MMTF fields as JSON, N, C-alpha, C and O atoms, coordinates in Angstrom:
{
  "mmtfVersion": "1.0.0",
  "mmtfProducer": "UNKNOWN",
  "numBonds": 399,
  "numAtoms": 400,
  "numGroups": 100,
  "numChains": 1,
  "numModels": 1,
  "chainsPerModel": [1],
  "groupsPerChain": [100],
  "chainIdList": ["A"],
  "bondAtomList": [4, 2, 8, 6, 12, 10, 16, 14, 20, 18, 24, 22, 28, 26, 32, 30, 36, 34, 40, 38, 44, 42, 48, 46, 52, 50, 56, 54, 60, 58, 64, 62, 68, 66, 72, 70, 76, 74, 80, 78, 84, 82, 88, 86, 92, 90, 96, 94, 100, 98, 104, 102, 108, 106, 112, 110, 116, 114, 120, 118, 124, 122, 128, 126, 132, 130, 136, 134, 140, 138, 144, 142, 148, 146, 152, 150, 156, 154, 160, 158, 164, 162, 168, 166, 172, 170, 176, 174, 180, 178, 184, 182, 188, 186, 192, 190, 196, 194, 200, 198, 204, 202, 208, 206, 212, 210, 216, 214, 220, 218, 224, 222, 228, 226, 232, 230, 236, 234, 240, 238, 244, 242, 248, 246, 252, 250, 256, 254, 260, 258, 264, 262, 268, 266, 272, 270, 276, 274, 280, 278, 284, 282, 288, 286, 292, 290, 296, 294, 300, 298, 304, 302, 308, 306, 312, 310, 316, 314, 320, 318, 324, 322, 328, 326, 332, 330, 336, 334, 340, 338, 344, 342, 348, 346, 352, 350, 356, 354, 360, 358, 364, 362, 368, 366, 372, 370, 376, 374, 380, 378, 384, 382, 388, 386, 392, 390, 396, 394],
  "bondOrderList": [1, 1, 1, 1, 1, 1, 1, 1, 1, 1, 1, 1, 1, 1, 1, 1, 1, 1, 1, 1, 1, 1, 1, 1, 1, 1, 1, 1, 1, 1, 1, 1, 1, 1, 1, 1, 1, 1, 1, 1, 1, 1, 1, 1, 1, 1, 1, 1, 1, 1, 1, 1, 1, 1, 1, 1, 1, 1, 1, 1, 1, 1, 1, 1, 1, 1, 1, 1, 1, 1, 1, 1, 1, 1, 1, 1, 1, 1, 1, 1, 1, 1, 1, 1, 1, 1, 1, 1, 1, 1, 1, 1, 1, 1, 1, 1, 1, 1, 1],
  "groupList": [{"groupName": "UNK", "atomNameList": ["N", "CA", "C", "O"], "elementList": ["N", "C", "C", "O"], "formalChargeList": [0, 0, 0, 0], "bondAtomList": [1, 0, 2, 1, 3, 2], "bondOrderList": [1, 1, 2], "singleLetterCode": "X", "chemCompType": "L-PEPTIDE LINKING"}],
  "groupTypeList": [0, 0, 0, 0, 0, 0, 0, 0, 0, 0, 0, 0, 0, 0, 0, 0, 0, 0, 0, 0, 0, 0, 0, 0, 0, 0, 0, 0, 0, 0, 0, 0, 0, 0, 0, 0, 0, 0, 0, 0, 0, 0, 0, 0, 0, 0, 0, 0, 0, 0, 0, 0, 0, 0, 0, 0, 0, 0, 0, 0, 0, 0, 0, 0, 0, 0, 0, 0, 0, 0, 0, 0, 0, 0, 0, 0, 0, 0, 0, 0, 0, 0, 0, 0, 0, 0, 0, 0, 0, 0, 0, 0, 0, 0, 0, 0, 0, 0, 0, 0],
  "groupIdList": [1, 2, 3, 4, 5, 6, 7, 8, 9, 10, 11, 12, 13, 14, 15, 16, 17, 18, 19, 20, 21, 22, 23, 24, 25, 26, 27, 28, 29, 30, 31, 32, 33, 34, 35, 36, 37, 38, 39, 40, 41, 42, 43, 44, 45, 46, 47, 48, 49, 50, 51, 52, 53, 54, 55, 56, 57, 58, 59, 60, 61, 62, 63, 64, 65, 66, 67, 68, 69, 70, 71, 72, 73, 74, 75, 76, 77, 78, 79, 80, 81, 82, 83, 84, 85, 86, 87, 88, 89, 90, 91, 92, 93, 94, 95, 96, 97, 98, 99, 100],
  "secStructList": [7, 7, 3, 3, 7, 7, 1, 1, 1, 7, 7, 7, 3, 3, 4, 4, 4, 3, 3, 3, 3, 3, 3, 1, 7, 7, 7, 7, 7, 6, 6, 6, 6, 1, 7, 7, 2, 2, 2, 2, 2, 2, 2, 2, 6, 7, 7, 7, 7, 7, 1, 1, 5, 7, 7, 3, 3, 3, 3, 3, 1, 1, 1, 1, 7, 7, 3, 3, 3, 3, 3, 3, 3, 6, 6, 6, 6, 3, 3, 3, 3, 3, 3, 7, 6, 6, 1, 7, 7, 7, 7, 7, 7, 7, 7, 7, 7, 7, 7, 7],
  "xCoordList": [111.682, 111.63, 112.667, 113.736, 111.964, 112.17, 113.565, 113.683, 114.618, 116.075, 115.888, 115.191, 116.746, 116.176, 117.961, 118.873, 118.149, 119.449, 119.539, 118.89, 120.238, 120.186, 121.121, 121.983, 121.074, 121.897, 123.467, 124.675, 122.795, 123.19, 124.219, 125.26, 123.881, 124.688, 125.536, 126.387, 124.988, 125.463, 125.363, 126.376, 124.207, 123.639, 123.089, 122.53, 122.702, 121.495, 120.934, 121.568, 120.248, 119.498, 118.04, 117.477, 117.7, 116.19, 114.939, 114.893, 114.084, 112.789, 112.87, 113.231, 112.786, 112.677, 113.746, 113.67, 114.577, 115.504, 115.299, 115.855, 114.035, 112.965, 111.78, 110.855, 111.626, 109.986, 109.692, 110.357, 108.322, 107.553, 107.212, 106.491, 107.38, 107.463, 106.021, 105.368, 105.679, 104.785, 105.088, 106.019, 103.936, 104.628, 105.643, 105.769, 106.201, 107.781, 107.669, 107.067, 108.061, 107.836, 106.553, 106.432, 105.421, 104.739, 105.071, 105.593, 104.639, 104.698, 103.414, 102.243, 103.986, 102.985, 102.808, 103.622, 101.534, 100.973, 102.113, 102.594, 102.305, 103.0, 102.969, 103.872, 101.729, 101.417, 100.563, 99.766, 100.82, 99.733, 98.513, 97.505, 98.873, 97.271, 96.414, 95.335, 97.045, 95.799, 95.296, 94.492, 95.834, 95.131, 94.174, 93.846, 93.47, 91.917, 91.738, 92.63, 90.348, 90.151, 90.834, 91.921, 90.223, 90.511, 91.715, 92.109, 92.921, 94.253, 94.89, 95.534, 94.815, 94.666, 94.318, 95.267, 93.407, 92.478, 93.661, 94.339, 94.014, 94.994, 96.329, 96.972, 96.835, 98.015, 98.057, 98.396, 97.516, 96.614, 96.831, 97.841, 95.703, 95.098, 95.373, 95.619, 95.112, 95.448, 96.369, 97.316, 96.777, 97.687, 97.463, 96.309, 98.202, 98.468, 98.094, 97.271, 98.594, 98.495, 98.424, 97.454, 99.505, 99.13, 100.068, 101.001, 99.73, 100.395, 101.607, 101.667, 102.691, 103.712, 104.954, 104.878, 105.752, 106.869, 106.098, 105.22, 106.731, 106.404, 107.443, 108.661, 106.852, 107.715, 107.747, 107.336, 108.386, 108.591, 109.198, 110.004, 108.91, 109.786, 110.058, 109.285, 111.323, 111.364, 112.341, 113.199, 112.508, 113.504, 113.862, 113.123, 115.911, 116.63, 116.171, 116.588, 115.638, 115.021, 116.451, 117.117, 116.628, 117.447, 118.755, 119.444, 119.405, 120.39, 121.017, 121.212, 121.503, 121.51, 120.453, 120.676, 119.267, 118.004, 117.26, 116.28, 117.942, 117.941, 116.731, 116.781, 115.866, 114.749, 115.79, 116.899, 115.265, 115.684, 114.457, 113.444, 114.601, 113.503, 113.936, 115.083, 113.119, 112.579, 112.005, 111.043, 112.37, 111.432, 110.85, 111.373, 109.507, 109.41, 108.351, 107.419, 108.405, 107.349, 106.327, 106.381, 105.055, 104.074, 103.483, 102.466, 103.919, 102.927, 104.52, 104.256, 104.988, 106.288, 106.528, 107.376, 106.334, 107.069, 108.519, 109.192, 109.468, 110.727, 111.273, 110.92, 111.988, 113.086, 113.323, 113.393, 113.606, 114.215, 115.276, 116.299, 115.265, 116.588, 115.808, 114.751, 117.114, 117.105, 117.931, 118.787, 117.695, 118.418, 118.483, 117.779, 119.651, 119.044, 117.899, 117.408, 117.659, 116.632, 116.902, 116.012, 118.025, 118.618, 119.129, 119.851, 118.237, 119.113, 117.823, 116.754, 118.043, 116.337, 116.207, 117.113, 114.686, 114.719, 115.541, 116.039, 115.602, 116.318, 114.703, 113.497, 115.361, 114.495, 114.564, 115.433, 113.368, 112.473, 111.449, 110.34, 111.88, 110.773, 109.148, 108.801, 108.693, 107.04, 106.577, 106.995, 105.464, 105.384, 104.36, 103.615, 104.305, 103.966, 102.539, 102.075, 101.746, 100.149, 99.412, 99.608, 98.742, 98.808, 97.266, 96.207, 97.39, 97.008, 94.829, 94.487, 94.02, 92.628, 91.548, 90.404],
  "yCoordList": [130.783, 130.541, 129.439, 129.262, 128.809, 126.997, 127.397, 128.361, 126.428, 126.55, 125.308, 124.317, 125.571, 124.453, 123.799, 124.467, 122.941, 122.467, 122.104, 121.087, 122.651, 122.737, 121.285, 121.108, 120.431, 119.147, 119.926, 119.734, 120.702, 120.812, 122.225, 122.582, 122.832, 124.121, 123.722, 124.47, 122.331, 122.383, 123.272, 123.532, 124.242, 124.697, 125.15, 125.937, 125.326, 125.478, 126.71, 127.333, 127.396, 128.88, 128.839, 127.865, 129.876, 130.287, 130.248, 130.847, 129.508, 129.885, 130.762, 129.997, 131.492, 132.073, 132.238, 133.228, 131.464, 131.073, 130.547, 130.7, 129.242, 128.513, 128.364, 128.437, 128.099, 127.685, 126.005, 125.09, 126.115, 125.081, 123.961, 124.505, 123.501, 122.967, 121.794, 121.763, 121.006, 120.19, 118.883, 118.678, 117.76, 116.207, 116.037, 116.386, 115.41, 114.597, 113.497, 112.531, 113.432, 111.511, 111.125, 109.954, 112.212, 111.951, 111.749, 112.612, 110.23, 110.029, 110.713, 111.049, 110.699, 111.29, 110.132, 109.228, 109.984, 109.14, 108.756, 109.563, 106.984, 106.777, 107.313, 107.618, 107.204, 107.972, 108.623, 108.221, 109.981, 110.887, 111.237, 111.691, 110.862, 110.96, 109.862, 109.89, 108.42, 107.517, 107.553, 106.732, 108.464, 108.571, 109.298, 110.327, 108.659, 108.423, 110.092, 110.705, 110.593, 111.964, 111.59, 112.047, 110.867, 110.116, 109.799, 109.983, 108.978, 109.478, 111.062, 111.319, 111.926, 112.76, 113.683, 114.25, 113.777, 114.156, 113.536, 114.471, 112.409, 112.097, 112.205, 112.199, 112.317, 112.998, 114.207, 114.178, 115.477, 117.048, 117.125, 117.662, 116.484, 117.162, 116.606, 117.108, 114.737, 114.196, 114.019, 113.433, 114.17, 113.846, 113.348, 113.272, 113.135, 112.117, 112.981, 112.561, 114.307, 115.071, 114.397, 114.545, 113.38, 112.93, 113.471, 114.242, 113.007, 113.412, 112.414, 111.196, 113.421, 112.941, 113.128, 113.925, 112.236, 112.677, 112.336, 111.474, 113.568, 113.66, 113.69, 113.868, 113.537, 113.992, 114.706, 114.524, 115.903, 117.085, 117.212, 116.352, 118.568, 119.142, 120.054, 120.509, 121.058, 122.477, 123.066, 122.286, 124.507, 124.804, 125.849, 126.545, 125.907, 126.834, 128.123, 127.875, 129.176, 129.849, 131.217, 131.594, 131.66, 132.256, 132.074, 133.092, 130.826, 129.923, 129.754, 130.472, 127.592, 127.563, 127.412, 127.402, 127.28, 127.472, 126.045, 125.874, 124.95, 123.875, 123.051, 123.207, 122.362, 121.347, 120.343, 119.972, 120.078, 119.446, 118.618, 119.242, 117.307, 116.555, 116.581, 116.283, 116.899, 116.672, 116.02, 115.595, 115.522, 115.124, 115.832, 115.871, 116.288, 117.128, 116.501, 115.969, 116.515, 116.182, 117.092, 117.839, 116.97, 118.194, 118.055, 118.736, 117.09, 117.24, 118.799, 119.82, 118.626, 120.036, 120.647, 121.453, 120.818, 121.877, 121.538, 122.557, 120.129, 120.222, 119.32, 118.15, 119.537, 118.875, 117.817, 118.024, 116.251, 115.408, 115.222, 114.922, 115.373, 115.394, 115.697, 115.646, 116.021, 116.674, 115.678, 114.937, 115.695, 114.417, 115.819, 116.81, 115.251, 115.464, 114.479, 113.482, 115.053, 114.495, 113.066, 112.216, 112.845, 111.861, 110.305, 109.322, 110.843, 110.205, 109.668, 110.274, 108.137, 107.657, 108.396, 108.78, 108.387, 108.72, 108.006, 106.885, 108.756, 108.569, 107.391, 107.51, 106.519, 105.875, 107.093, 107.947, 106.893, 107.771, 106.769, 106.427, 106.495, 106.307, 106.656, 107.768, 106.177, 106.523, 106.88, 106.277, 108.153, 108.118, 107.285, 106.466, 107.416, 106.403, 106.602, 107.684, 105.729, 105.941, 106.196, 105.364, 107.03, 106.848, 106.036, 106.047, 105.633, 104.659, 105.218, 106.397, 104.266, 104.429, 104.099, 104.506],
  "zCoordList": [125.007, 123.106, 123.144, 123.73, 122.335, 121.999, 121.213, 120.457, 121.563, 121.201, 120.022, 120.241, 118.536, 117.464, 117.304, 117.791, 116.839, 116.131, 114.955, 114.71, 113.904, 113.044, 112.756, 113.617, 111.869, 111.902, 110.681, 110.82, 109.692, 108.425, 109.393, 108.84, 110.604, 109.969, 111.798, 112.281, 112.561, 113.801, 114.384, 115.032, 114.542, 115.777, 116.341, 115.577, 117.325, 118.54, 118.425, 119.276, 117.99, 117.35, 118.074, 118.573, 118.004, 118.738, 117.655, 116.581, 118.146, 117.307, 116.121, 115.226, 115.81, 114.79, 113.655, 112.928, 113.5, 112.645, 111.969, 110.882, 112.252, 111.597, 111.277, 112.086, 109.855, 109.983, 109.742, 109.255, 110.356, 110.68, 109.034, 108.198, 108.925, 107.369, 107.306, 106.263, 108.323, 108.576, 109.219, 109.998, 108.686, 109.749, 108.557, 107.383, 109.378, 108.752, 107.94, 108.409, 106.959, 106.058, 105.239, 104.88, 104.87, 104.843, 103.386, 102.681, 102.891, 101.063, 100.117, 100.293, 99.488, 97.69, 97.309, 97.503, 96.614, 96.095, 94.617, 93.822, 94.671, 94.281, 92.206, 91.428, 92.076, 91.007, 90.325, 89.478, 90.856, 90.686, 90.227, 90.768, 88.843, 87.982, 87.953, 87.36, 88.862, 88.852, 90.692, 91.136, 91.419, 92.344, 92.659, 92.069, 93.944, 93.949, 94.611, 95.199, 94.328, 95.553, 96.867, 97.223, 97.436, 98.828, 99.167, 100.319, 97.678, 98.234, 98.233, 99.25, 97.436, 97.485, 98.892, 99.435, 99.276, 100.418, 101.527, 101.953, 102.01, 102.877, 102.94, 103.989, 101.699, 101.059, 102.133, 103.316, 101.182, 101.377, 102.826, 103.279, 103.752, 104.608, 106.15, 107.247, 105.367, 106.483, 107.767, 107.242, 109.384, 109.621, 111.261, 111.684, 111.832, 113.056, 114.047, 114.86, 114.184, 115.634, 116.612, 117.355, 116.934, 118.129, 119.099, 118.875, 120.114, 121.342, 121.75, 121.585, 122.417, 122.728, 121.052, 120.116, 121.273, 119.925, 119.027, 118.983, 117.799, 117.146, 115.703, 115.698, 114.926, 113.416, 112.581, 111.435, 113.155, 111.806, 110.799, 110.444, 109.93, 109.153, 109.45, 110.294, 109.037, 109.341, 108.62, 108.207, 108.268, 107.337, 108.196, 108.893, 107.983, 108.567, 107.763, 106.632, 107.719, 106.945, 107.186, 106.222, 108.341, 108.538, 108.394, 108.449, 108.186, 107.836, 106.586, 105.604, 107.191, 105.347, 104.597, 103.387, 104.972, 104.053, 103.886, 103.161, 104.749, 104.172, 105.027, 106.247, 104.604, 105.565, 106.414, 106.028, 107.413, 108.246, 109.124, 109.439, 109.462, 110.351, 111.728, 112.062, 112.447, 114.093, 114.451, 113.811, 115.92, 116.659, 118.473, 119.586, 117.871, 119.049, 119.788, 119.184, 120.903, 122.291, 122.665, 123.642, 121.562, 121.731, 122.881, 123.008, 124.177, 125.341, 126.164, 126.798, 126.026, 126.605, 125.662, 126.044, 124.598, 123.389, 123.471, 123.309, 123.727, 123.916, 122.822, 122.971, 121.836, 120.963, 121.33, 122.541, 121.127, 121.268, 120.637, 121.251, 119.154, 118.244, 116.756, 116.128, 116.745, 114.679, 113.751, 114.235, 112.682, 111.833, 110.374, 110.178, 109.638, 107.937, 107.407, 107.937, 106.268, 105.308, 104.921, 104.924, 104.622, 103.824, 105.207, 105.045, 106.582, 107.452, 108.17, 108.105, 109.069, 109.247, 110.966, 111.706, 111.181, 112.127, 113.368, 113.268, 114.452, 115.472, 116.22, 116.004, 116.964, 117.975, 118.856, 119.031, 119.352, 120.508, 121.3, 120.889, 122.154, 123.338, 123.203, 122.805, 123.371, 123.252, 124.684, 125.672, 124.749, 126.08, 127.1, 126.563, 128.216, 129.254, 129.015, 129.374, 128.46, 128.933, 130.241, 131.126, 130.458, 131.594, 132.213, 131.585, 133.032, 133.79, 133.495, 133.405, 133.432, 133.725, 134.681, 134.485]
}
């Protein structure tokens, strides 16, 4: 079971306390009325889906109810950091690339 730290409650609790809310730091088109179909498709559907540290948005559903951001390593499913939505993302080292 994953343990997740809520930066607002300052508690580390099991994953069922939380709900995943997608990739973090996704920007809505600046002028929604003027945005093209391609811009909307990019905002709604296109995600980085990267291997390694990934910035995500989570909600503490059974606690304070607030959204927060997290950096989770998608390779080993470990949380590297959590931070409030009004804070800058922490510096997290990039994964080492395997030699080819």
